[in-house]
DRENDO-1510 file (C-alpha; in Angstrom, 1 decimal, always signed):
<recs>
REC; n; res; u; v; w
REC; 1; MET; -2.3; +18.8; -30.5 .
REC; 2; MET; -6.1; +19.2; -30.3 .
REC; 3; MET; -7.5; +16.7; -27.8 .
REC; 4; THR; -10.9; +15.4; -28.9 .
REC; 5; LYS; -13.4; +13.6; -26.7 .
REC; 6; HIS; -12.6; +10.3; -28.4 .
REC; 7; ASN; -8.8; +10.7; -27.9 .
REC; 8; TYR; -9.2; +11.8; -24.3 .
REC; 9; MET; -11.6; +9.1; -23.3 .
REC; 10; SER; -9.6; +6.4; -25.2 .
REC; 11; GLU; -6.4; +7.4; -23.3 .
REC; 12; LEU; -8.2; +7.5; -20.0 .
REC; 13; GLU; -9.8; +4.1; -20.6 .
REC; 14; ARG; -6.4; +2.6; -21.7 .
REC; 15; LEU; -4.8; +3.9; -18.5 .
REC; 16; LEU; -7.6; +2.5; -16.3 .
REC; 17; VAL; -7.6; -1.0; -17.9 .
REC; 18; LYS; -6.4; -2.7; -14.7 .
REC; 19; VAL; -9.4; -1.5; -12.7 .
REC; 20; PRO; -12.5; -3.8; -12.6 .
REC; 21; GLU; -14.9; -3.0; -15.4 .
REC; 22; GLN; -17.8; -1.8; -13.3 .
REC; 23; GLN; -15.6; +0.7; -11.4 .
REC; 24; ARG; -13.9; +1.8; -14.6 .
REC; 25; ARG; -17.3; +2.4; -16.3 .
REC; 26; GLU; -18.5; +4.5; -13.4 .
REC; 27; TRP; -15.4; +6.7; -13.6 .
REC; 28; LEU; -15.6; +7.0; -17.4 .
REC; 29; PHE; -19.3; +7.9; -17.2 .
REC; 30; ASP; -18.4; +10.9; -15.1 .
REC; 31; TYR; -15.9; +12.1; -17.7 .
REC; 32; TYR; -18.3; +11.4; -20.6 .
REC; 33; SER; -20.9; +13.5; -18.7 .
REC; 34; HIS; -18.4; +16.3; -18.4 .
REC; 35; PHE; -17.9; +16.4; -22.2 .
REC; 36; GLN; -21.6; +16.2; -22.8 .
REC; 37; GLN; -22.2; +19.1; -20.3 .
REC; 38; ALA; -19.4; +21.1; -21.9 .
REC; 39; GLU; -21.0; +20.6; -25.4 .
REC; 40; GLU; -24.4; +21.8; -24.0 .
REC; 41; ASN; -22.6; +24.9; -22.7 .
REC; 42; GLY; -21.1; +25.6; -26.1 .
REC; 43; GLN; -17.5; +24.5; -25.3 .
REC; 44; SER; -15.4; +22.7; -27.8 .
REC; 45; GLU; -14.2; +19.1; -27.0 .
REC; 46; HIS; -10.6; +20.5; -26.8 .
REC; 47; GLU; -11.7; +23.2; -24.2 .
REC; 48; ALA; -13.5; +20.5; -22.2 .
REC; 49; ALA; -10.4; +18.3; -22.3 .
REC; 50; LEU; -8.2; +21.2; -21.2 .
REC; 51; GLU; -10.6; +21.9; -18.3 .
REC; 52; LEU; -10.4; +18.3; -17.1 .
REC; 53; GLY; -6.6; +18.2; -17.3 .
REC; 54; ASP; -4.1; +15.5; -18.3 .
REC; 55; PRO; -5.7; +12.1; -18.6 .
REC; 56; ARG; -2.5; +10.5; -17.2 .
REC; 57; GLN; -2.7; +12.6; -14.1 .
REC; 58; ILE; -6.4; +11.9; -13.7 .
REC; 59; ALA; -5.8; +8.1; -14.1 .
REC; 60; SER; -2.9; +8.2; -11.6 .
REC; 61; GLU; -5.2; +9.9; -9.0 .
REC; 62; LEU; -8.1; +7.5; -9.7 .
REC; 63; LEU; -5.8; +4.5; -9.4 .
REC; 64; LEU; -4.3; +5.8; -6.2 .
REC; 65; GLY; -7.7; +6.1; -4.6 .
REC; 66; TYR; -8.7; +2.6; -5.9 .
REC; 67; LYS; -5.5; +1.0; -4.6 .
REC; 68; VAL; -5.9; +2.7; -1.2 .
REC; 69; GLN; -9.5; +1.4; -1.0 .
REC; 70; ARG; -8.3; -2.1; -1.9 .
REC; 71; ALA; -5.5; -2.0; +0.7 .
REC; 72; GLU; -8.0; -0.9; +3.3 .
REC; 73; ALA; -10.6; -3.6; +2.4 .
REC; 74; VAL; -8.1; -6.4; +2.1 .
REC; 75; LYS; -5.2; -5.7; +4.5 .
REC; 76; SER; -2.1; -7.3; +3.1 .
REC; 77; PHE; +1.5; -6.4; +2.5 .
REC; 78; GLY; +1.0; -6.6; -1.3 .
REC; 79; ASN; -2.1; -4.3; -1.4 .
REC; 80; THR; -0.5; -1.8; +0.9 .
REC; 81; SER; +2.7; -1.8; -1.1 .
REC; 82; LYS; +0.8; -1.2; -4.3 .
REC; 83; ALA; -1.0; +1.7; -2.7 .
REC; 84; VAL; +2.3; +3.2; -1.6 .
REC; 85; LEU; +3.8; +2.8; -5.0 .
REC; 86; ALA; +0.8; +4.4; -6.6 .
REC; 87; THR; +1.2; +7.4; -4.2 .
REC; 88; VAL; +4.9; +7.6; -5.1 .
REC; 89; SER; +4.1; +7.8; -8.8 .
REC; 90; LEU; +2.4; +11.2; -8.2 .
REC; 91; GLY; +5.5; +13.1; -7.4 .
REC; 92; PHE; +8.9; +13.6; -5.9 .
REC; 93; PHE; +7.4; +14.7; -2.6 .
REC; 94; ASN; +5.9; +11.3; -2.1 .
REC; 95; ILE; +9.2; +9.5; -2.8 .
REC; 96; VAL; +10.7; +11.3; +0.2 .
REC; 97; PHE; +7.7; +11.4; +2.5 .
REC; 98; VAL; +6.0; +8.1; +1.6 .
REC; 99; LEU; +8.3; +5.6; +0.1 .
REC; 100; GLY; +11.4; +6.3; +2.2 .
REC; 101; PRO; +9.6; +5.9; +5.6 .
REC; 102; TYR; +7.6; +2.9; +4.3 .
REC; 103; VAL; +10.7; +1.0; +3.2 .
REC; 104; ALA; +12.5; +1.8; +6.5 .
REC; 105; ALA; +9.5; +0.7; +8.6 .
REC; 106; VAL; +9.1; -2.5; +6.6 .
REC; 107; GLY; +12.8; -3.2; +7.1 .
REC; 108; VAL; +12.4; -2.8; +10.9 .
REC; 109; LEU; +9.3; -5.1; +10.8 .
REC; 110; ILE; +11.2; -7.7; +8.9 .
REC; 111; ALA; +14.0; -7.6; +11.4 .
REC; 112; LEU; +11.6; -7.9; +14.3 .
REC; 113; TRP; +9.9; -10.9; +12.7 .
REC; 114; ALA; +13.3; -12.5; +12.0 .
REC; 115; THR; +14.3; -12.0; +15.7 .
REC; 116; THR; +11.0; -13.6; +16.7 .
REC; 117; LEU; +11.7; -16.6; +14.6 .
REC; 118; ALA; +15.4; -16.7; +15.7 .
REC; 119; LEU; +14.3; -16.8; +19.4 .
REC; 120; GLY; +12.0; -19.7; +18.7 .
REC; 121; LEU; +14.6; -21.6; +16.8 .
REC; 122; ALA; +17.2; -20.9; +19.5 .
REC; 123; GLY; +15.0; -22.4; +22.1 .
REC; 124; VAL; +14.4; -25.6; +20.1 .
REC; 125; THR; +18.0; -26.0; +19.0 .
REC; 126; THR; +19.3; -25.5; +22.6 .
REC; 127; VAL; +17.3; -28.5; +23.7 .
REC; 128; LEU; +18.3; -30.6; +20.7 .
REC; 129; GLU; +22.0; -29.6; +21.2 .
REC; 130; SER; +21.9; -30.7; +24.8 .
REC; 131; MET; +20.7; -34.1; +23.7 .
REC; 132; TRP; +23.5; -34.6; +21.2 .
REC; 133; SER; +26.6; -32.9; +22.6 .
REC; 134; GLY; +25.8; -32.6; +26.3 .
REC; 135; MET; +27.0; -29.0; +26.6 .
REC; 136; PHE; +24.0; -28.3; +28.9 .
REC; 137; THR; +22.2; -30.7; +31.0 .
REC; 138; LEU; +18.7; -31.4; +29.8 .
REC; 139; THR; +17.2; -29.4; +32.7 .
REC; 140; GLN; +19.4; -26.4; +31.8 .
REC; 141; ALA; +18.6; -26.7; +28.1 .
REC; 142; ALA; +14.9; -27.0; +28.8 .
REC; 143; SER; +15.0; -23.9; +30.9 .
REC; 144; ILE; +17.0; -21.9; +28.3 .
REC; 145; GLY; +14.8; -23.3; +25.5 .
REC; 146; LEU; +11.6; -22.3; +27.4 .
REC; 147; ILE; +12.9; -18.8; +28.1 .
REC; 148; CYS; +13.8; -18.3; +24.4 .
REC; 149; ILE; +10.5; -19.8; +23.1 .
REC; 150; GLY; +8.6; -17.7; +25.6 .
REC; 151; LEU; +10.4; -14.5; +24.6 .
REC; 152; GLY; +9.8; -15.4; +21.0 .
REC; 153; ILE; +6.1; -15.8; +21.6 .
REC; 154; LEU; +5.9; -12.5; +23.5 .
REC; 155; LEU; +7.8; -10.7; +20.8 .
REC; 156; GLY; +5.7; -12.3; +18.1 .
REC; 157; VAL; +2.5; -11.1; +19.8 .
REC; 158; GLY; +3.9; -7.6; +20.0 .
REC; 159; VAL; +5.3; -7.5; +16.5 .
REC; 160; ASN; +2.0; -8.9; +15.1 .
REC; 161; ALA; +0.1; -6.0; +16.8 .
REC; 162; LEU; +2.8; -3.5; +15.6 .
REC; 163; THR; +2.5; -4.9; +12.0 .
REC; 164; LYS; -1.3; -4.5; +12.0 .
REC; 165; GLY; -1.0; -1.0; +13.4 .
REC; 166; PHE; +1.7; -0.1; +10.9 .
REC; 167; PHE; -0.5; -1.1; +7.9 .
REC; 168; ALA; -3.5; +0.7; +9.4 .
REC; 169; ALA; -1.5; +3.9; +9.9 .
REC; 170; THR; +0.0; +3.6; +6.4 .
REC; 171; ILE; -3.5; +3.4; +4.8 .
REC; 172; LYS; -4.7; +6.3; +7.0 .
REC; 173; TYR; -1.7; +8.4; +5.8 .
REC; 174; LEU; -2.2; +7.4; +2.2 .
REC; 175; LYS; -5.9; +8.5; +2.4 .
REC; 176; PHE; -4.8; +11.8; +3.9 .
REC; 177; ASN; -2.1; +12.2; +1.2 .
REC; 178; THR; -4.7; +11.4; -1.5 .
REC; 179; LYS; -6.9; +14.2; -0.2 .
REC; 180; ILE; -4.0; +16.6; -0.3 .
REC; 181; ILE; -3.1; +15.6; -3.8 .
REC; 182; ARG; -6.7; +16.1; -5.0 .
REC; 183; GLY; -6.9; +19.4; -3.2 .
REC; 184; LYS; -9.5; +18.5; -0.7 .
REC; 185; LYS; -9.7; +19.7; +2.8 .
REC; 186; GLN; -9.5; +17.2; +5.7 .
</recs>
């Protein structure tokens, strides 16, 4: 099928509809400019479209860059996960080297946060249990409770730092991966 400027740009715009309008307009302007320059150089719209490549691939790469920037600007689990999923959509290699390690690391972080919460709850419940059943004296329960809560707090501080470092490293890797996908040098 002969790809015209209108068809190409309509497809690209449709694929980028989730991006804020200002950003989308900037990107589309670049592609409109390419078609205009190609026309000035005597190329057909079809040749210009072939030179640009598949609009779906271009949209995927643009969306990846956008989602990585958002994850870097607003650090959250949701934004980072969206950037990871955008990276995965670009090929099998990324399923193995991005999604797999990301899911495994998130699983470890969830387990560490659950352990932190469990230590805090164990400290509180030990004290409460000693008041109701008397298995421990109040002094023993308070000691065990303070130890558990203290360990929970220490672990929480460490896991918090680990979580922040993990998301920062993930974004750094996604940016590196994006450069490789786009064929840029580091």
